[in-house]
N, C-alpha and C positions, 0 to 999 in steps of 0.2 A: 290837027292831030288830036287824037283822044287822050284824055288825061285819066282815064279809068284805071284803077288799080286792079290787076288780074292776079289770080293765083295759079301757080304751076306746081304740080307734083309729078316728079319723074326724073329722068336723066337730063343732064344739062348739055347745051352746045358749048363750043369754045368761048364764045362771047360771054355767056352766062358764067362759065368757070372763072373767066378773068374778073368779072364783076364780083363774084363771091370771094375770090382770093383778095381782091382789093378791100372789100368790107372787112374781112378777117384781119388783114395787115393793119388797117387803120383803127379798128375798134378793139382788138384783143392784144393783150400785152404778155402773152405766154411765149412758150418756146418757139413755136413756128414763126411768129412774127420776127423774132430775133434772127431767124435764118433767111429771111427775105421773101419777097413776093413771088419770085420765080419758084422757089422751093415749095411754098404754099400751093401754087398752081399745080405743080406736079403731084402733090399729095391729093388734092381734090379731084384730079383726073383719075387717080386710083380709087378713091371713094365712089366716083361715078360708075365704075365698073362693077362694084359689088354692094351697092347701096342706092339710096334715093335722096333726093332733095325736095324740100318744100320751099317755095319762093314766092314772095310778093314782088310784082314788077309793075312798072309804069313806063309806057313808051319804049318797051324793049329793055329797060335798065332794071337790074335787080335792086330792090330797096332793103330787103331782109331775107334771110335764109335759115333753114334748119336742115341738118343732114344726119343720116344714120346708115349703118352698115349691118349686113346680115351675118358677116363673119370677119372679125377684125384681122385674124391671121391671114386670110386670103388677100385682104387689102394690103397688108404689110409685105406679103411675099410679092404681089403684083407690083407694088411700088418699087421694091428693090430690083426686081428682074427687068422691069420696063425702063427704069432710070439708072441702070448701072453706069453707063458712060457719063451721064449728067452728074452723078454722085462722085465719080472719080475725078472729073474736072473741077467740081465744086470743092472737094477736099484740097486739091492742088492749088486752086486759086486762093483758098482761104487758109492755107496751111499754118500761117503764123498769126492768125487772128482768133478772136474769141468764138467765132462761128464753128471752128473745127471741134473745140472743146464741147460746145453745145450739141453738136451732131453726135459725137462719141457718147455723151451722156444720154442722148435720146435713144440711141441704139441699145445701150445698156439697160435703160429704163424699159424698153419694149421687150427685151429678152427676159428680164426679171419678172415681168408681168405674167408670164406663162405659169408661174408658180402660185398664182393667187386664186386659181380655180374660178375665174369669172365667167359669166355667160359669153357665148360667142358674139352675140349682137351688141353693138355699141351705139349710143347716142353721141355722135361725134362733136357737133358744134351748133350753136345757134347765135346769130348776130344780125344787127341791122344798122343802117346808116343813122346817125344821130338825129337827123331832121325828120325821120319817119316815126310819127306818133301813133300810128295805127295799132290797135290791140293785136299783138302778133304772137307772143310766146304760147299762150294757151291753145290757140287754133293749130299752131305748128306741132305741138306735142300730141294733140288729139289725132291729127293727120298721121303722125309718125306711129303712134300706138295702133291705130286702125290698120295701117299697112303691115306692121309686125304681126298682128293677130291674123291677118289674111294669109300671111306666109307661115302660119303655125309656130310663131315664136312667142313664148310666154314670159320671157324676162330678158332684160338688157341691162347694160351698165353704162355709167358715165364717170369720167375722171375729172375731178375738180381740184384746183389749187387749194391746199388745206389752209392757206392763210386767208382765203376769202370767206370769212365766217358768215357774212350775210347770205352769200350764195349757198353755202352748206345748209344754213337754216331753211332756205327756200326749198331745197331738195327734200329735207326731212319733212317739212310741212306737206309736201306733195307725194307722200307715201314711198319715198326712196329710203332704203336702209343702207347706212354706212357699214361696209363689210371689211374694209382694209384701209389703214392709214400708214403711209410710209414717209420717212423724213430724210432718207438717203437719196442721192442723185437729184430728185426733185421732190419738194414737199407736196404730197398729193393724197387725196382721199378718193376711194372708190365707192360709189353708191350703186346699188342694184335695185331695180324695180320689177315687181311681179305684175303682169297685166292680165 
């Protein structure tokens, strides 16, 4: 069996969505991870419909990924419509747990975001397994920006936990401009980049 690392840019199949969801769940400590791997998987299926993934793979297994969407609103609407029953059962199953509160906050957070006049396109996530030491981030962002330019998109945004000062510094260093900071619902900073 070959152990060559390959690059994939495009839509993902179900197995790759499962890999990406697992990486997210295990490496990120944000809101989605608190909602569980099945929730993450449903969201990434929605991202897959209106965006693209950049992945590094070995023997069919995803080692790291980056994903972006062309229109965040379309992703959110598709997510709600295609997962209505799942969300109903999810709420009923978790009605007396912290997950319901997190989910309500997430919906409020998404609703309030419409007032911030952000670009339509979003850099959604980037993550890799801990053992993967390949130079990944720079190449992933170049691939993303090339794809956005090809689709005549000139700017995009990213949402960062405002408590992560080192991450915020990294974005500023890479020509992102902080356009909005909020402390209610979730502490978050929005960065926009012109390409």
